[in-house]
Z-matrix of the N, CA and C atoms (Angstrom, degrees):
N
C 1 1.414
C 2 1.532 1 109.28
N 3 1.387 2 115.98 1 147.49
C 4 1.469 3 119.33 2 -177.84
C 5 1.524 4 109.90 3 -86.38
N 6 1.288 5 114.06 4 155.21
C 7 1.469 6 117.64 5 176.19
C 8 1.503 7 113.20 6 -72.12
N 9 1.233 8 115.78 7 144.29
C 10 1.488 9 119.56 8 -179.34
C 11 1.565 10 111.13 9 -78.15
N 12 1.320 11 111.94 10 131.89
C 13 1.495 12 117.25 11 179.93
C 14 1.527 13 108.68 12 -92.18
N 15 1.290 14 115.95 13 141.10
C 16 1.448 15 121.79 14 178.98
C 17 1.560 16 106.86 15 -121.07
N 18 1.287 17 114.31 16 147.71
C 19 1.458 18 118.83 17 175.11
C 20 1.527 19 111.42 18 -78.10
N 21 1.277 20 116.49 19 118.64
C 22 1.521 21 119.91 20 -179.18
C 23 1.532 22 109.11 21 -102.02
N 24 1.325 23 119.11 22 124.35
C 25 1.424 24 121.36 23 -178.39
C 26 1.557 25 102.87 24 -101.61
N 27 1.337 26 116.63 25 141.01
C 28 1.379 27 120.36 26 174.96
C 29 1.531 28 114.17 27 -84.23
N 30 1.251 29 115.95 28 153.23
C 31 1.472 30 117.53 29 179.54
C 32 1.516 31 108.93 30 -82.43
N 33 1.361 32 114.35 31 118.58
C 34 1.434 33 120.58 32 -176.71
C 35 1.500 34 113.60 33 -100.54
N 36 1.332 35 118.20 34 3.53
C 37 1.463 36 120.84 35 -175.82
C 38 1.454 37 113.58 36 -60.83
N 39 1.341 38 118.62 37 -31.65
C 40 1.453 39 120.67 38 -178.35
C 41 1.604 40 110.56 39 -81.70
N 42 1.353 41 117.16 40 -16.48
C 43 1.469 42 121.75 41 -178.39
C 44 1.536 43 111.84 42 -85.40
N 45 1.200 44 120.32 43 -23.38
C 46 1.463 45 123.95 44 -175.77
C 47 1.559 46 109.39 45 -66.88
N 48 1.317 47 118.43 46 127.20
C 49 1.405 48 116.41 47 173.79
C 50 1.482 49 114.94 48 -64.32
N 51 1.339 50 114.63 49 146.07
C 52 1.439 51 117.60 50 175.05
C 53 1.482 52 111.65 51 -73.37
N 54 1.345 53 118.75 52 138.22
C 55 1.418 54 123.05 53 -175.86
C 56 1.564 55 106.55 54 -78.91
N 57 1.338 56 111.00 55 131.97
C 58 1.483 57 112.27 56 178.20
C 59 1.513 58 109.50 57 -81.14
N 60 1.257 59 113.34 58 138.33
C 61 1.424 60 123.03 59 -178.51
C 62 1.495 61 114.37 60 -72.76
N 63 1.327 62 119.34 61 -4.37
C 64 1.445 63 124.36 62 -175.44
C 65 1.520 64 108.79 63 -106.38
N 66 1.298 65 115.22 64 146.05
C 67 1.463 66 124.15 65 170.06
C 68 1.496 67 115.13 66 56.42
N 69 1.323 68 119.42 67 42.28
C 70 1.453 69 121.90 68 179.12
C 71 1.489 70 114.19 69 48.63
N 72 1.387 71 116.02 70 45.58
C 73 1.424 72 122.92 71 173.33
C 74 1.539 73 113.50 72 98.27
N 75 1.310 74 115.16 73 -19.11
C 76 1.412 75 119.71 74 178.73
C 77 1.654 76 107.95 75 -83.64
N 78 1.271 77 119.18 76 162.29
C 79 1.439 78 116.27 77 175.00
C 80 1.544 79 111.94 78 -90.58
N 81 1.361 80 114.50 79 67.60
C 82 1.379 81 124.45 80 -176.46
C 83 1.557 82 108.23 81 -127.30
N 84 1.363 83 116.56 82 134.13
C 85 1.455 84 113.28 83 175.16
C 86 1.538 85 111.53 84 -73.81
N 87 1.277 86 114.66 85 161.66
C 88 1.499 87 119.67 86 176.90
C 89 1.472 88 115.18 87 -59.19
N 90 1.344 89 117.46 88 -36.46
C 91 1.408 90 126.41 89 -179.21
C 92 1.552 91 106.60 90 -60.51
N 93 1.318 92 115.34 91 -50.91
C 94 1.527 93 122.70 92 -175.56
C 95 1.439 94 107.80 93 -68.29
N 96 1.344 95 124.20 94 -37.34
C 97 1.433 96 126.36 95 179.73
C 98 1.521 97 108.98 96 -67.80
N 99 1.343 98 119.50 97 -40.91
C 100 1.537 99 120.92 98 175.90
C 101 1.539 100 108.96 99 -62.89
N 102 1.322 101 118.33 100 -42.47
C 103 1.477 102 118.41 101 177.98
C 104 1.533 103 111.71 102 -61.93
N 105 1.315 104 120.91 103 -38.33
C 106 1.425 105 126.41 104 -177.77
C 107 1.581 106 107.17 105 -66.82
N 108 1.331 107 116.72 106 -38.75
C 109 1.475 108 120.36 107 -177.73
C 110 1.519 109 109.12 108 -71.35
N 111 1.395 110 114.26 109 -39.46
C 112 1.489 111 115.82 110 179.11
C 113 1.569 112 111.81 111 -64.83
N 114 1.335 113 113.95 112 -38.14
C 115 1.482 114 120.43 113 -179.35
C 116 1.555 115 108.06 114 -65.71
N 117 1.344 116 114.20 115 -43.69
C 118 1.492 117 117.43 116 174.59
C 119 1.499 118 115.76 117 -57.08
N 120 1.290 119 115.93 118 -39.54
C 121 1.432 120 123.70 119 -179.49
C 122 1.478 121 108.85 120 -65.98
N 123 1.406 122 120.30 121 -42.50
C 124 1.392 123 124.77 122 174.25
C 125 1.515 124 111.72 123 -61.45
N 126 1.305 125 115.40 124 -43.71
C 127 1.511 126 116.51 125 -179.91
C 128 1.529 127 112.87 126 -64.01
N 129 1.347 128 116.62 127 -31.89
C 130 1.487 129 118.72 128 175.56
C 131 1.486 130 110.90 129 -67.86
N 132 1.316 131 117.67 130 -35.81
C 133 1.522 132 121.50 131 177.35
C 134 1.525 133 113.75 132 -64.68
N 135 1.310 134 112.32 133 -42.85
C 136 1.413 135 118.45 134 -176.23
C 137 1.529 136 116.12 135 -116.15
N 138 1.323 137 112.19 136 54.23
C 139 1.532 138 120.28 137 -175.22
C 140 1.502 139 110.46 138 -72.91
N 141 1.346 140 113.58 139 154.00
C 142 1.449 141 118.87 140 177.23
C 143 1.489 142 110.12 141 -77.01
N 144 1.355 143 119.93 142 160.68
C 145 1.500 144 126.65 143 179.23
C 146 1.555 145 107.69 144 -51.01
N 147 1.349 146 118.05 145 -47.54
C 148 1.480 147 121.92 146 -176.44
C 149 1.537 148 109.19 147 -59.43
N 150 1.340 149 116.47 148 -44.58
C 151 1.445 150 119.51 149 -174.92
C 152 1.514 151 109.91 150 -71.37
N 153 1.334 152 120.56 151 -33.45
C 154 1.420 153 122.11 152 175.27
C 155 1.507 154 112.10 153 -65.25
N 156 1.376 155 113.75 154 -41.92
C 157 1.470 156 117.10 155 -179.38
C 158 1.461 157 113.70 156 -63.95
N 159 1.286 158 117.02 157 -41.29
C 160 1.500 159 121.27 158 179.71
C 161 1.546 160 111.10 159 -72.35
N 162 1.336 161 116.94 160 -35.76
C 163 1.446 162 118.44 161 175.50
C 164 1.508 163 113.14 162 -67.93
N 165 1.258 164 120.00 163 -31.03
C 166 1.445 165 125.63 164 178.11
C 167 1.551 166 106.99 165 -66.10
N 168 1.275 167 116.10 166 -46.42
C 169 1.471 168 122.51 167 -178.46
C 170 1.539 169 107.96 168 -65.61
N 171 1.345 170 120.51 169 -42.93
C 172 1.460 171 117.60 170 176.49
C 173 1.464 172 113.77 171 -63.79
N 174 1.417 173 117.42 172 -35.76
C 175 1.493 174 120.81 173 178.89
C 176 1.510 175 111.56 174 -62.39
N 177 1.355 176 113.87 175 -35.00
C 178 1.520 177 117.06 176 -175.36
C 179 1.512 178 111.20 177 -85.31
N 180 1.332 179 118.73 178 -18.70
C 181 1.460 180 124.04 179 -178.27
C 182 1.521 181 112.10 180 -75.08
N 183 1.294 182 112.71 181 148.13
C 184 1.503 183 118.56 182 176.26
C 185 1.563 184 101.94 183 -102.24
N 186 1.310 185 116.96 184 106.86
C 187 1.423 186 122.98 185 -176.62
C 188 1.534 187 112.81 186 -102.88
N 189 1.320 188 119.23 187 5.74
C 190 1.422 189 127.50 188 178.78
C 191 1.549 190 108.72 189 68.54
N 192 1.300 191 117.29 190 -119.79
C 193 1.457 192 122.40 191 -176.17
C 194 1.489 193 112.98 192 -81.78
N 195 1.312 194 116.40 193 -10.21
C 196 1.446 195 117.11 194 -175.27
C 197 1.567 196 109.52 195 -91.12
N 198 1.292 197 115.50 196 143.37
C 199 1.410 198 121.96 197 176.29
C 200 1.540 199 108.47 198 -125.06
N 201 1.312 200 114.28 199 142.06
C 202 1.414 201 122.47 200 -179.66
C 203 1.523 202 109.78 201 -115.67
N 204 1.287 203 118.42 202 114.98
C 205 1.510 204 119.86 203 178.69
C 206 1.523 205 110.32 204 -100.43
N 207 1.241 206 116.14 205 144.15
C 208 1.524 207 118.19 206 -178.57
C 209 1.533 208 107.61 207 -101.89
N 210 1.262 209 112.44 208 144.17
C 211 1.477 210 126.30 209 -176.69
C 212 1.520 211 111.61 210 47.82
N 213 1.292 212 110.60 211 58.15
C 214 1.533 213 119.09 212 178.56
C 215 1.451 214 110.72 213 -91.63
N 216 1.347 215 112.36 214 142.89
C 217 1.451 216 123.50 215 174.00
C 218 1.500 217 110.61 216 -82.70
N 219 1.362 218 112.79 217 119.27
C 220 1.470 219 119.17 218 178.86
C 221 1.532 220 105.45 219 -126.35
N 222 1.297 221 115.64 220 110.21
C 223 1.469 222 117.22 221 -177.06
C 224 1.482 223 109.09 222 67.29
N 225 1.334 224 111.62 223 -126.45
C 226 1.547 225 117.96 224 179.21
C 227 1.546 226 109.00 225 -103.31
N 228 1.335 227 119.79 226 14.60
C 229 1.412 228 121.33 227 -176.19
C 230 1.624 229 108.99 228 -121.70
N 231 1.289 230 112.63 229 154.14
C 232 1.450 231 120.88 230 175.19
C 233 1.576 232 105.49 231 -111.01
N 234 1.298 233 113.13 232 116.91
C 235 1.494 234 117.46 233 177.44
C 236 1.468 235 110.26 234 -101.33
N 237 1.325 236 118.02 235 151.68
C 238 1.493 237 124.12 236 179.03
C 239 1.535 238 111.31 237 -59.12
N 240 1.351 239 114.36 238 -50.89
C 241 1.445 240 117.70 239 -178.46
C 242 1.510 241 106.95 240 -141.27
N 243 1.422 242 115.84 241 137.42
C 244 1.440 243 113.64 242 -179.54
C 245 1.528 244 108.36 243 -135.88
N 246 1.320 245 117.06 244 134.94
C 247 1.457 246 125.32 245 173.73
C 248 1.526 247 106.49 246 -109.46
N 249 1.357 248 113.40 247 99.57
C 250 1.505 249 116.76 248 -175.90
C 251 1.478 250 114.05 249 -68.04
N 252 1.362 251 116.40 250 -29.56
C 253 1.520 252 117.42 251 -179.68
C 254 1.494 253 112.47 252 -67.87
N 255 1.283 254 117.22 253 -31.16
C 256 1.408 255 123.68 254 -179.91
C 257 1.543 256 113.78 255 -92.74
N 258 1.261 257 114.46 256 -17.70
C 259 1.471 258 116.73 257 -174.61
C 260 1.552 259 108.01 258 70.01
N 261 1.254 260 118.90 259 46.24
C 262 1.436 261 120.82 260 -177.81
C 263 1.459 262 112.59 261 -132.04
N 264 1.276 263 120.76 262 138.75
C 265 1.500 264 125.95 263 177.54
C 266 1.492 265 110.60 264 -123.08
N 267 1.306 266 116.05 265 140.12
C 268 1.492 267 120.81 266 178.11
C 269 1.486 268 106.95 267 -112.14
N 270 1.309 269 118.52 268 127.99
C 271 1.431 270 123.67 269 175.37
C 272 1.482 271 109.51 270 -115.71
N 273 1.349 272 115.66 271 139.84
C 274 1.500 273 123.15 272 178.52
C 275 1.591 274 105.51 273 -103.64
N 276 1.322 275 109.28 274 124.96
C 277 1.507 276 117.36 275 176.91
C 278 1.492 277 110.12 276 -85.54
N 279 1.375 278 117.95 277 105.64
C 280 1.411 279 121.27 278 177.81
C 281 1.467 280 112.09 279 -89.64
N 282 1.377 281 116.83 280 168.46
C 283 1.480 282 118.80 281 175.03
C 284 1.467 283 109.96 282 -68.61
N 285 1.367 284 115.44 283 142.68
C 286 1.387 285 121.42 284 174.03
C 287 1.558 286 116.74 285 76.50
N 288 1.354 287 117.20 286 17.31
C 289 1.369 288 126.43 287 -173.37
C 290 1.540 289 105.76 288 -85.31
N 291 1.323 290 121.43 289 144.83
C 292 1.428 291 122.15 290 177.69
C 293 1.543 292 111.23 291 -80.24
N 294 1.241 293 118.05 292 120.43
C 295 1.587 294 119.46 293 -173.13
C 296 1.508 295 109.78 294 -78.41
N 297 1.353 296 117.65 295 -27.57
C 298 1.463 297 117.69 296 180.00
C 299 1.494 298 112.59 297 -67.68
N 300 1.371 299 117.22 298 -39.86
C 301 1.414 300 121.35 299 175.55
C 302 1.507 301 113.73 300 -63.42
N 303 1.345 302 115.03 301 -42.75
C 304 1.411 303 122.36 302 -177.05
C 305 1.573 304 108.86 303 -68.15
N 306 1.207 305 122.50 304 -39.37
C 307 1.490 306 125.63 305 179.06
C 308 1.598 307 106.36 306 -67.21
N 309 1.291 308 117.93 307 -44.83
C 310 1.463 309 119.81 308 178.49
C 311 1.540 310 110.59 309 -59.99
N 312 1.370 311 119.13 310 -43.23
C 313 1.410 312 122.99 311 -176.72
C 314 1.577 313 107.31 312 -68.69
N 315 1.346 314 117.46 313 -42.45
C 316 1.455 315 120.73 314 177.48
C 317 1.559 316 111.08 315 -58.06
N 318 1.291 317 115.54 316 -46.10
C 319 1.424 318 119.76 317 -177.59
C 320 1.547 319 111.49 318 -64.96
N 321 1.334 320 118.38 319 -38.56
C 322 1.481 321 117.39 320 173.25
C 323 1.456 322 116.68 321 -67.41
N 324 1.410 323 115.05 322 -34.80
C 325 1.544 324 114.83 323 173.71
C 326 1.478 325 113.86 324 -71.07
N 327 1.321 326 118.81 325 -35.21
C 328 1.533 327 120.53 326 173.93
C 329 1.504 328 111.33 327 -65.69
N 330 1.285 329 118.17 328 -27.88
C 331 1.421 330 119.76 329 179.25
C 332 1.505 331 115.51 330 -68.83
N 333 1.350 332 116.20 331 -22.23
C 334 1.437 333 122.25 332 177.45
C 335 1.539 334 113.65 333 -104.79
N 336 1.411 335 113.48 334 11.66
C 337 1.400 336 121.30 335 176.06
C 338 1.478 337 121.27 336 88.74
N 339 1.294 338 115.68 337 21.31
C 340 1.456 339 121.75 338 179.73
C 341 1.537 340 109.09 339 -107.69
N 342 1.325 341 116.84 340 122.80
C 343 1.391 342 122.22 341 -176.36
C 344 1.599 343 106.48 342 -81.92
N 345 1.312 344 116.40 343 139.80
C 346 1.407 345 122.02 344 -178.84
C 347 1.468 346 112.89 345 -117.66
N 348 1.376 347 120.44 346 123.53
C 349 1.416 348 126.95 347 179.92
C 350 1.542 349 106.30 348 -109.50
N 351 1.266 350 115.52 349 125.93
C 352 1.505 351 120.81 350 -179.74
C 353 1.511 352 109.67 351 -106.04
N 354 1.301 353 117.37 352 129.58
C 355 1.487 354 123.39 353 177.18
C 356 1.483 355 109.78 354 -129.25
N 357 1.400 356 115.40 355 140.10
C 358 1.436 357 118.79 356 -179.36
C 359 1.570 358 109.60 357 -81.90
N 360 1.342 359 111.96 358 142.30
C 361 1.507 360 115.48 359 179.89
C 362 1.476 361 114.06 360 -61.95
N 363 1.318 362 116.98 361 -33.53
C 364 1.475 363 120.04 362 177.31
C 365 1.523 364 111.05 363 -63.18
N 366 1.336 365 117.66 364 -40.01
C 367 1.473 366 119.34 365 178.20
C 368 1.483 367 109.27 366 -59.50
N 369 1.359 368 120.87 367 -43.82
C 370 1.416 369 124.31 368 -176.05
C 371 1.581 370 110.76 369 -63.56
N 372 1.307 371 113.62 370 -43.28
C 373 1.448 372 119.91 371 -174.56
C 374 1.488 373 112.20 372 -75.36
N 375 1.357 374 118.77 373 -34.85
C 376 1.413 375 119.54 374 -176.10
C 377 1.509 376 111.33 375 -88.47
N 378 1.322 377 123.29 376 -41.95
C 379 1.405 378 125.81 377 -178.53
C 380 1.476 379 112.03 378 -148.44
N 381 1.281 380 113.95 379 93.51
C 382 1.513 381 119.76 380 -174.45
C 383 1.517 382 118.24 381 -78.40
N 384 1.292 383 118.16 382 -21.44
C 385 1.464 384 122.94 383 -177.53
C 386 1.503 385 113.51 384 -64.25
N 387 1.312 386 118.77 385 -47.01
C 388 1.535 387 120.27 386 177.27
C 389 1.598 388 108.51 387 -62.73
N 390 1.289 389 117.81 388 -33.89
C 391 1.428 390 123.68 389 -178.18
C 392 1.515 391 107.30 390 -65.83
N 393 1.317 392 119.38 391 -49.74
C 394 1.423 393 124.58 392 177.75
C 395 1.524 394 113.70 393 -58.94
N 396 1.346 395 114.65 394 -40.57
C 397 1.430 396 121.48 395 171.86
C 398 1.509 397 115.57 396 -54.40
N 399 1.369 398 112.12 397 -48.90
C 400 1.443 399 121.91 398 -179.73
C 401 1.547 400 111.09 399 -63.55
N 402 1.378 401 117.32 400 -40.64
C 403 1.477 402 121.41 401 174.87
C 404 1.487 403 109.67 402 -61.42
N 405 1.351 404 118.98 403 -47.40
C 406 1.432 405 121.45 404 -179.75
C 407 1.489 406 113.16 405 -60.18
N 408 1.316 407 117.37 406 -41.03
C 409 1.417 408 118.40 407 172.69
C 410 1.522 409 117.67 408 -58.89
N 411 1.300 410 110.34 409 -39.32
C 412 1.474 411 120.30 410 179.13
C 413 1.529 412 112.10 411 -65.09
N 414 1.250 413 116.90 412 -29.93
C 415 1.403 414 123.80 413 -176.84
C 416 1.493 415 110.19 414 -75.64
C-alpha cells in the first residue's frame, strides 16, 4: 500500500512585512500626512472648473457600492478623484501642470496597485459625456 500524502503548509509568519506605525501603513510621518490632508482640504475649497464639473456629475450619478472621493490622499500623493473599492485614481491634466512630476506620481501609485486614469481639463469642460463613458469603461 502507498504512503498517504498530506498537505504541508509552510509557515509564512516570518515573511509578512511588518506594518509601519506611521501614516496608516504607508512610510509617511504623521506631520507629512497632516500637511497632505490640509492641502487636499484647500484644493477642495478652491477647485478648478473642470474638477467642479466632474465632481457634480459623480455626485448625481448612482454608482452603487462604489464611492468616488475628490482630492483624496493616497500614500504621499493627492489625487483628484479616488475610488478606493476599485483601486482607481482619476487625475485631471490642467494647463501649465508639470508632466515630470505627474508621471513620477503615477508611477508610484501604480507600483502599489492603483490604476491612474488621466483626463484633460478641456475635454471635461467642452464635452463631458465621452469622458464619463471612458471613466465607466475604466471602472
